[in-house]
C-alpha positions as CSV (number, residue, x, y, z in Angstrom):
1,M,59.5,49.7,27.9
2,S,56.7,47.6,26.2
3,V,55.4,44.3,27.4
4,E,57.5,41.1,26.8
5,V,55.9,37.7,26.7
6,V,58.2,34.7,27.4
7,T,56.7,31.3,26.4
8,F,57.6,27.8,27.7
9,G,56.2,24.5,26.5
10,C,53.8,23.5,23.8
11,R,52.4,25.0,20.7
12,L,49.1,25.7,22.5
13,N,51.1,28.0,24.8
14,I,52.5,29.8,21.7
15,T,48.9,30.4,20.5
16,E,47.8,31.7,23.9
17,S,50.9,33.9,24.4
18,E,49.9,35.8,21.3
19,T,46.5,36.5,22.7
20,I,48.1,37.6,26.0
21,R,50.4,39.9,24.1
22,R,47.6,41.5,22.3
23,H,45.5,42.1,25.5
24,A,48.5,43.5,27.4
25,Q,49.4,45.8,24.5
26,A,45.8,47.0,24.2
27,A,45.7,47.7,28.0
28,K,49.0,49.7,27.5
29,L,50.8,47.6,30.1
30,E,54.3,49.0,30.4
31,N,57.6,47.6,31.6
32,A,56.2,44.1,32.3
33,I,57.4,40.6,31.6
34,I,54.8,37.9,31.3
35,V,56.0,34.3,31.7
36,N,53.6,31.8,30.1
37,S,54.8,28.7,31.9
38,C,54.8,24.9,31.4
39,A,54.2,22.2,34.0
40,V,54.8,19.1,32.0
41,T,58.0,18.2,33.9
42,G,59.8,19.4,37.0
43,E,62.6,20.5,34.7
44,A,60.2,22.8,32.9
45,V,59.2,24.5,36.2
46,R,62.9,24.8,37.2
47,Q,63.7,26.5,33.9
48,A,60.9,29.0,34.3
49,R,62.1,29.9,37.8
50,Q,65.7,30.2,36.5
51,Q,64.6,32.5,33.7
52,I,62.5,34.7,36.0
53,R,65.6,35.3,38.3
54,R,67.8,36.0,35.3
55,M,65.3,38.5,33.8
56,K,64.8,40.3,37.1
57,R,68.6,40.8,37.3
58,E,68.7,42.2,33.8
59,R,65.6,44.4,34.3
60,P,65.2,45.0,38.0
61,D,62.5,47.6,37.5
62,A,60.3,45.3,35.4
63,Q,57.1,43.8,36.8
64,I,57.1,40.0,36.3
65,V,53.8,38.2,35.9
66,V,53.7,34.3,35.8
67,T,50.8,32.5,34.2
68,G,50.3,29.2,32.4
69,C,50.1,25.6,33.6
70,A,52.9,25.8,36.2
71,A,51.3,29.0,37.7
72,Q,48.1,27.0,37.9
73,T,49.5,23.9,39.6
74,E,52.3,25.5,41.6
75,A,51.0,28.9,42.5
76,D,52.7,28.9,45.9
77,T,56.1,28.2,44.3
78,F,55.9,31.3,42.1
79,S,54.2,33.6,44.6
80,A,57.0,32.9,47.1
81,M,59.6,34.3,44.6
82,P,60.4,37.9,45.4
83,E,61.0,38.6,41.7
84,V,57.3,37.8,40.9
85,A,54.6,40.5,41.1
86,R,51.6,38.5,40.1
87,V,50.6,34.9,39.5
88,I,47.6,34.4,37.2
89,G,45.9,31.0,36.6
90,N,44.9,29.6,33.2
91,A,41.3,30.5,33.6
92,R,42.1,34.2,33.6
93,K,45.1,34.6,31.4
94,L,43.2,35.0,28.1
95,D,40.7,37.5,29.6
96,A,41.4,41.1,28.4
97,A,40.2,42.4,31.8
98,T,43.0,40.5,33.6
99,W,45.7,42.6,31.9
100,A,43.8,45.9,32.1
101,A,43.6,45.8,35.9
102,P,46.3,47.9,37.8
103,F,49.0,45.7,39.5
104,G,48.0,46.9,43.0
105,A,44.3,46.6,42.5
106,L,44.1,42.8,42.7
107,E,45.5,40.1,44.9
108,K,49.0,38.8,44.0
109,V,47.7,35.3,43.3
110,Q,44.7,34.9,41.0
111,I,44.0,31.2,40.7
112,D,40.5,29.6,40.0
113,D,39.2,26.1,40.1
114,L,39.2,24.7,36.6
115,D,36.9,21.8,37.1
116,S,33.7,23.8,36.5
117,I,34.9,25.3,33.2
118,R,33.0,23.6,30.3
119,T,33.6,25.9,27.3
120,T,36.6,27.2,25.4
121,A,36.3,30.4,23.5
122,L,38.2,30.9,20.2
123,H,40.5,33.8,20.7
124,L,40.9,35.5,17.4
125,V,44.5,36.2,16.5
126,D,45.3,37.7,13.1
127,G,49.0,37.1,13.2
128,F,51.8,35.6,15.2
129,E,54.9,37.6,16.0
130,G,58.0,35.9,14.8
131,H,56.2,33.0,13.2
132,T,55.6,32.2,9.5
133,R,53.0,29.6,10.4
134,A,49.8,30.3,12.4
135,F,48.5,28.3,15.3
136,V,44.8,27.8,16.0
137,Q,43.6,26.5,19.3
138,I,40.7,24.1,18.7
139,Q,40.6,22.3,22.1
140,N,41.7,22.7,25.7
141,G,41.9,20.5,28.8
142,C,41.9,16.8,29.1
143,D,39.4,14.2,30.6
144,H,42.0,11.4,30.9
145,R,44.1,10.8,33.9
146,C,47.4,9.3,32.9
147,T,49.2,8.5,36.1
148,F,52.3,10.6,35.3
149,C,50.5,13.7,34.0
150,I,49.9,17.0,35.9
151,I,48.4,18.8,32.8
152,P,44.7,18.0,33.5
153,Y,45.1,19.8,36.8
154,G,46.6,22.8,35.0
155,R,44.1,22.9,32.1
156,G,40.8,21.5,33.4
157,P,38.3,19.2,31.6
158,S,38.3,18.8,27.8
159,R,36.4,21.4,25.8
160,S,36.2,22.1,22.1
161,V,35.8,25.1,19.9
162,G,33.0,24.8,17.3
163,A,33.9,23.9,13.7
164,G,32.4,27.1,12.3
165,E,34.5,29.3,14.5
166,V,37.7,27.3,13.6
167,V,37.0,27.5,9.9
168,S,36.4,31.3,10.1
169,Q,39.6,31.9,12.1
170,I,41.7,29.9,9.6
171,R,40.1,31.7,6.6
172,A,41.0,35.0,8.3
173,L,44.6,33.9,8.8
174,V,44.9,32.8,5.2
175,E,43.6,36.1,4.0
176,R,46.4,37.7,6.0
177,G,48.9,35.7,4.0
178,Y,49.6,32.6,6.2
179,R,50.3,29.6,4.0
180,E,50.4,27.0,6.9
181,V,48.1,26.6,9.9
182,V,48.8,24.3,12.8
183,L,45.8,22.9,14.9
184,T,46.7,22.9,18.6
185,G,45.2,21.6,21.8
186,V,45.9,19.6,24.9
187,D,44.2,16.4,23.7
188,L,43.5,17.1,20.0
189,T,41.8,13.8,19.2
190,S,39.2,14.4,21.9
191,W,38.0,17.4,19.9
192,G,34.2,17.3,19.5
193,N,33.4,15.0,22.3
194,D,31.6,17.8,24.1
195,L,29.9,19.3,21.0
196,P,26.4,18.5,19.7
197,G,26.5,15.3,17.7
198,T,30.0,14.5,19.1
199,P,31.9,15.1,15.8
200,K,35.4,13.7,15.4
201,L,38.7,15.5,14.6
202,G,38.7,14.1,11.1
203,T,35.3,15.8,10.5
204,L,36.8,19.1,11.4
205,I,39.9,18.5,9.3
206,R,37.8,17.7,6.2
207,Q,35.7,20.8,6.7
208,I,38.7,23.0,7.0
209,L,40.2,21.6,3.8
210,K,36.9,21.9,2.0
211,H,35.9,25.4,3.1
212,V,39.3,27.1,3.0
213,P,40.6,25.9,-0.4
214,E,43.2,28.7,-0.4
215,L,45.0,27.1,2.6
216,S,48.3,25.6,1.3
217,R,49.2,23.5,4.3
218,L,47.3,22.2,7.3
219,R,49.4,20.6,10.1
220,I,48.3,18.7,13.1
221,S,50.2,18.9,16.4
222,S,50.5,16.0,18.9
223,I,47.7,13.4,18.7
224,D,46.7,10.2,20.5
225,S,46.7,7.6,17.7
226,I,44.2,5.3,19.4
227,E,41.5,7.9,18.9
228,V,42.2,8.8,15.2
229,D,39.0,8.4,13.2
230,D,38.3,7.2,9.7
231,D,37.7,10.8,8.3
232,F,41.2,11.7,9.6
233,L,42.7,8.8,7.7
234,R,40.7,9.6,4.6
235,A,41.9,13.2,4.6
236,L,45.5,12.0,5.1
237,A,45.1,9.8,2.0
238,E,43.2,12.1,-0.2
239,D,44.4,15.7,0.4
240,E,48.1,16.6,0.1
241,R,47.5,19.9,1.9
242,L,47.3,17.8,5.1
243,M,51.0,17.6,5.9
244,P,52.5,14.1,6.0
245,H,53.9,14.5,9.5
246,L,52.2,13.3,12.7
247,H,53.5,13.6,16.3
248,L,52.2,10.7,18.4
249,S,51.8,10.6,22.2
250,L,53.2,7.1,22.7
251,Q,55.1,7.5,26.0
252,A,56.3,3.8,26.1
253,G,56.6,0.7,24.1
254,D,56.0,-1.9,26.8
255,D,52.5,-3.0,27.5
256,L,52.9,-3.3,31.3
257,I,54.4,0.2,31.6
258,L,51.6,1.5,29.3
259,K,49.1,-0.1,31.7
260,R,50.7,1.5,34.7
261,M,50.8,4.8,32.9
262,K,47.0,4.4,32.4
263,R,47.4,4.8,28.7
264,R,44.6,3.7,26.4
265,H,46.6,1.8,23.9
266,L,49.0,-1.2,23.7
267,A,52.3,-1.2,21.8
268,R,50.7,-3.2,18.9
269,D,48.0,-0.5,18.5
270,A,50.6,2.1,17.7
271,V,52.4,-0.2,15.3
272,R,49.1,-1.0,13.5
273,F,48.3,2.7,13.3
274,T,51.7,3.7,11.8
275,K,51.5,0.9,9.2
276,E,48.0,1.9,8.2
277,A,48.9,5.6,7.9
278,R,52.0,4.7,5.9
279,R,49.9,2.5,3.6
280,L,47.5,5.5,2.9
281,R,50.3,8.1,2.7
282,P,53.6,6.4,1.9
283,D,55.8,9.4,2.5
284,I,54.4,10.1,6.0
285,V,56.9,10.5,8.9
286,F,56.2,10.2,12.6
287,G,57.5,11.8,15.7
288,A,56.7,10.6,19.2
289,D,56.9,11.5,22.9
290,F,58.5,9.0,25.2
291,I,59.1,8.9,28.9
292,A,62.4,7.2,30.1
293,G,62.6,5.6,33.5
294,F,58.9,5.4,34.4
295,P,58.4,3.9,37.9
296,T,58.9,0.0,37.9
297,E,60.5,0.1,34.4
298,T,63.1,-2.7,34.2
299,E,65.9,-2.8,31.7
300,V,64.0,-5.4,29.6
301,R,60.9,-3.1,29.6
302,F,63.0,-0.1,28.6
303,E,64.5,-2.1,25.7
304,N,61.0,-2.8,24.5
305,T,60.5,0.9,24.2
306,L,63.8,1.2,22.2
307,Q,62.6,-1.5,19.9
308,H,59.1,0.1,19.6
309,A,60.7,3.2,18.0
310,E,62.0,0.9,15.3
311,D,58.8,-1.1,15.0
312,C,56.7,2.1,14.5
313,G,59.2,3.5,12.0
314,L,59.7,6.7,13.9
315,T,61.8,9.6,12.7
316,F,61.7,12.1,15.6
317,L,61.8,11.2,19.3
318,H,60.9,13.8,22.0
319,V,62.3,12.2,25.2
320,F,61.4,13.1,28.8
321,P,63.3,11.7,31.7
322,F,60.6,10.7,34.1
323,S,59.9,13.5,36.5
324,P,57.5,12.7,39.5
325,R,54.8,15.4,39.7
326,K,53.4,15.9,43.1
327,G,49.7,14.8,43.3
328,T,50.0,12.2,40.5
329,P,49.7,8.5,41.1
330,A,53.1,7.8,39.4
331,A,54.8,9.9,42.1
332,R,53.7,7.3,44.7
333,M,55.0,4.3,42.7
334,P,58.4,2.6,43.2
335,Q,60.8,5.0,41.5
336,V,63.7,4.1,39.2
337,A,67.1,5.5,40.4
338,R,67.8,9.0,39.0
339,D,71.1,8.0,37.4
340,I,69.4,5.1,35.6
341,V,66.6,7.4,34.5
342,K,69.1,9.8,33.0
343,E,71.1,7.0,31.4
344,R,68.0,5.6,29.7
345,A,66.9,9.0,28.5
346,A,70.3,9.4,26.9
347,R,70.1,6.0,25.2
348,L,66.6,6.8,23.9
349,R,67.8,10.2,22.6
350,A,70.7,8.4,20.9
351,K,68.2,6.1,19.2
352,G,66.3,9.2,18.1
353,D,69.5,10.6,16.6
354,E,70.1,7.4,14.7
355,L,66.5,7.3,13.3
356,L,66.8,11.0,12.3
357,R,70.1,10.5,10.5
358,R,68.6,7.5,8.6
359,H,65.7,9.6,7.5
360,L,67.9,12.5,6.5
361,A,70.0,10.2,4.3
362,S,66.9,8.9,2.6
363,E,65.8,12.5,1.6
364,V,68.9,13.3,-0.4
365,G,68.0,13.8,-4.1
366,K,64.3,14.3,-3.5
367,S,62.3,17.4,-4.3
368,R,60.7,19.1,-1.3
369,R,58.4,22.2,-0.8
370,V,59.8,24.4,2.0
371,L,57.9,27.0,3.9
372,V,60.5,29.8,4.2
373,E,61.0,31.2,7.7
374,Q,62.1,34.6,8.9
375,S,65.7,34.5,7.8
376,G,64.8,33.7,4.2
377,I,67.5,31.0,4.0
378,E,65.9,28.3,6.1
379,G,62.5,26.7,6.5
380,R,60.5,23.5,7.0
381,S,59.6,20.8,4.5
382,E,56.2,19.1,4.3
383,H,57.6,16.6,6.9
384,F,58.6,19.4,9.3
385,M,62.2,18.8,8.6
386,P,64.5,21.9,8.9
387,V,66.0,22.8,5.6
388,K,68.9,25.2,4.9
389,L,68.3,26.9,1.6
390,A,71.1,27.7,-0.9
391,H,69.4,30.9,-2.0
392,S,67.3,33.5,-0.1
393,F,63.6,33.5,-0.6
394,A,60.8,35.8,0.7
395,R,59.6,35.0,4.2
396,G,56.4,33.0,4.2
397,T,56.7,31.7,0.6
398,I,56.8,28.0,-0.3
399,A,60.0,27.2,-2.3
400,E,60.4,23.9,-4.2
401,V,64.0,22.7,-3.8
402,R,66.1,19.7,-4.4
403,I,67.7,18.1,-1.3
404,A,71.5,17.8,-1.8
405,G,72.6,16.6,1.6
406,H,72.3,16.9,5.3
407,D,74.2,18.0,8.4
408,E,72.8,15.3,10.7
409,R,70.3,17.7,12.2
410,G,68.5,18.9,9.1
411,L,68.5,19.0,5.3
412,L,70.6,21.1,2.9
413,A,69.0,22.3,-0.4
414,A,70.9,22.5,-3.6
């Protein structure tokens, strides 16, 4: 049986999983399951362990390899599982030699110190199994130390891929028929800080749009709005191929909580950014990450976050109940009771549902261009809204449709 790659977590992991799949197939790895894990929350780690146990029951003769951020930060957890054959850290998972080595030739746990890594290679991928849009990793790691976050320990310091390599990769993907490309990374807006001349993300975006004119849609994954530069905003205003949907790493809407999180912005900074972006691109929509129940969060401070979602005019909320990660400063702070954390997360998700329904209703009657996904009868609009199509279209095409209604989770085309 051929290799299976199971991916948890972010879009960056999707990109890396495709590289892993190619290396494993080239090495003729047989009857193996590779789990590319996520460490962003304790729940993500729990889900990975649960999935590993289930897969081993279903395929008892399969060799299970765990890699990714959770493997890097919790190697002992996974190596202690009898179902796991190997644990491979993030420094080695994209190396072809890792997957070519026989299972018994190396130690079960292969974890390296990431602090010394200063470069990120662009791993050329000419297609993405099961995806109509392509993902290009332009950055990895993070130099910031938010008090709740374990990811810098799993990814290492921030490092960027050169602009020329990125443009060449995107051109190759477009030549293979991809209409939409998504730029991915751990801390996207830090792209360029380690490159000669310290270019900004906006510079890269403008180069992509200029030098790959055949690219129909360029999409940006999660960004830190406080670091958005003028070229980014100009591209947003001037080129419709840059999609009018941004996902913001906000985390909270109360200034004291933001300070205790060691974030680099205040609530008013996020409001100012969304207003300016909306002025430049009136149809833009925003999603955002929020943490509910951060240590020391009072009811009043939580309500400030609820109001912040309104103040920023958000459409999509990605809500995390606070999960203390061992080794982070927030894990040592006074904790909010778990039942309160869960209750606040539920209220924040309910606010997100309300905001989404409001946006869906506003879309009825409008014309939207939908990138058609695998089934041929559904896809995503410019604003990354799911759209169910009334007629079947060829996978990967962009269909112009009129929005006739919604089902409270997505749009319905006429």
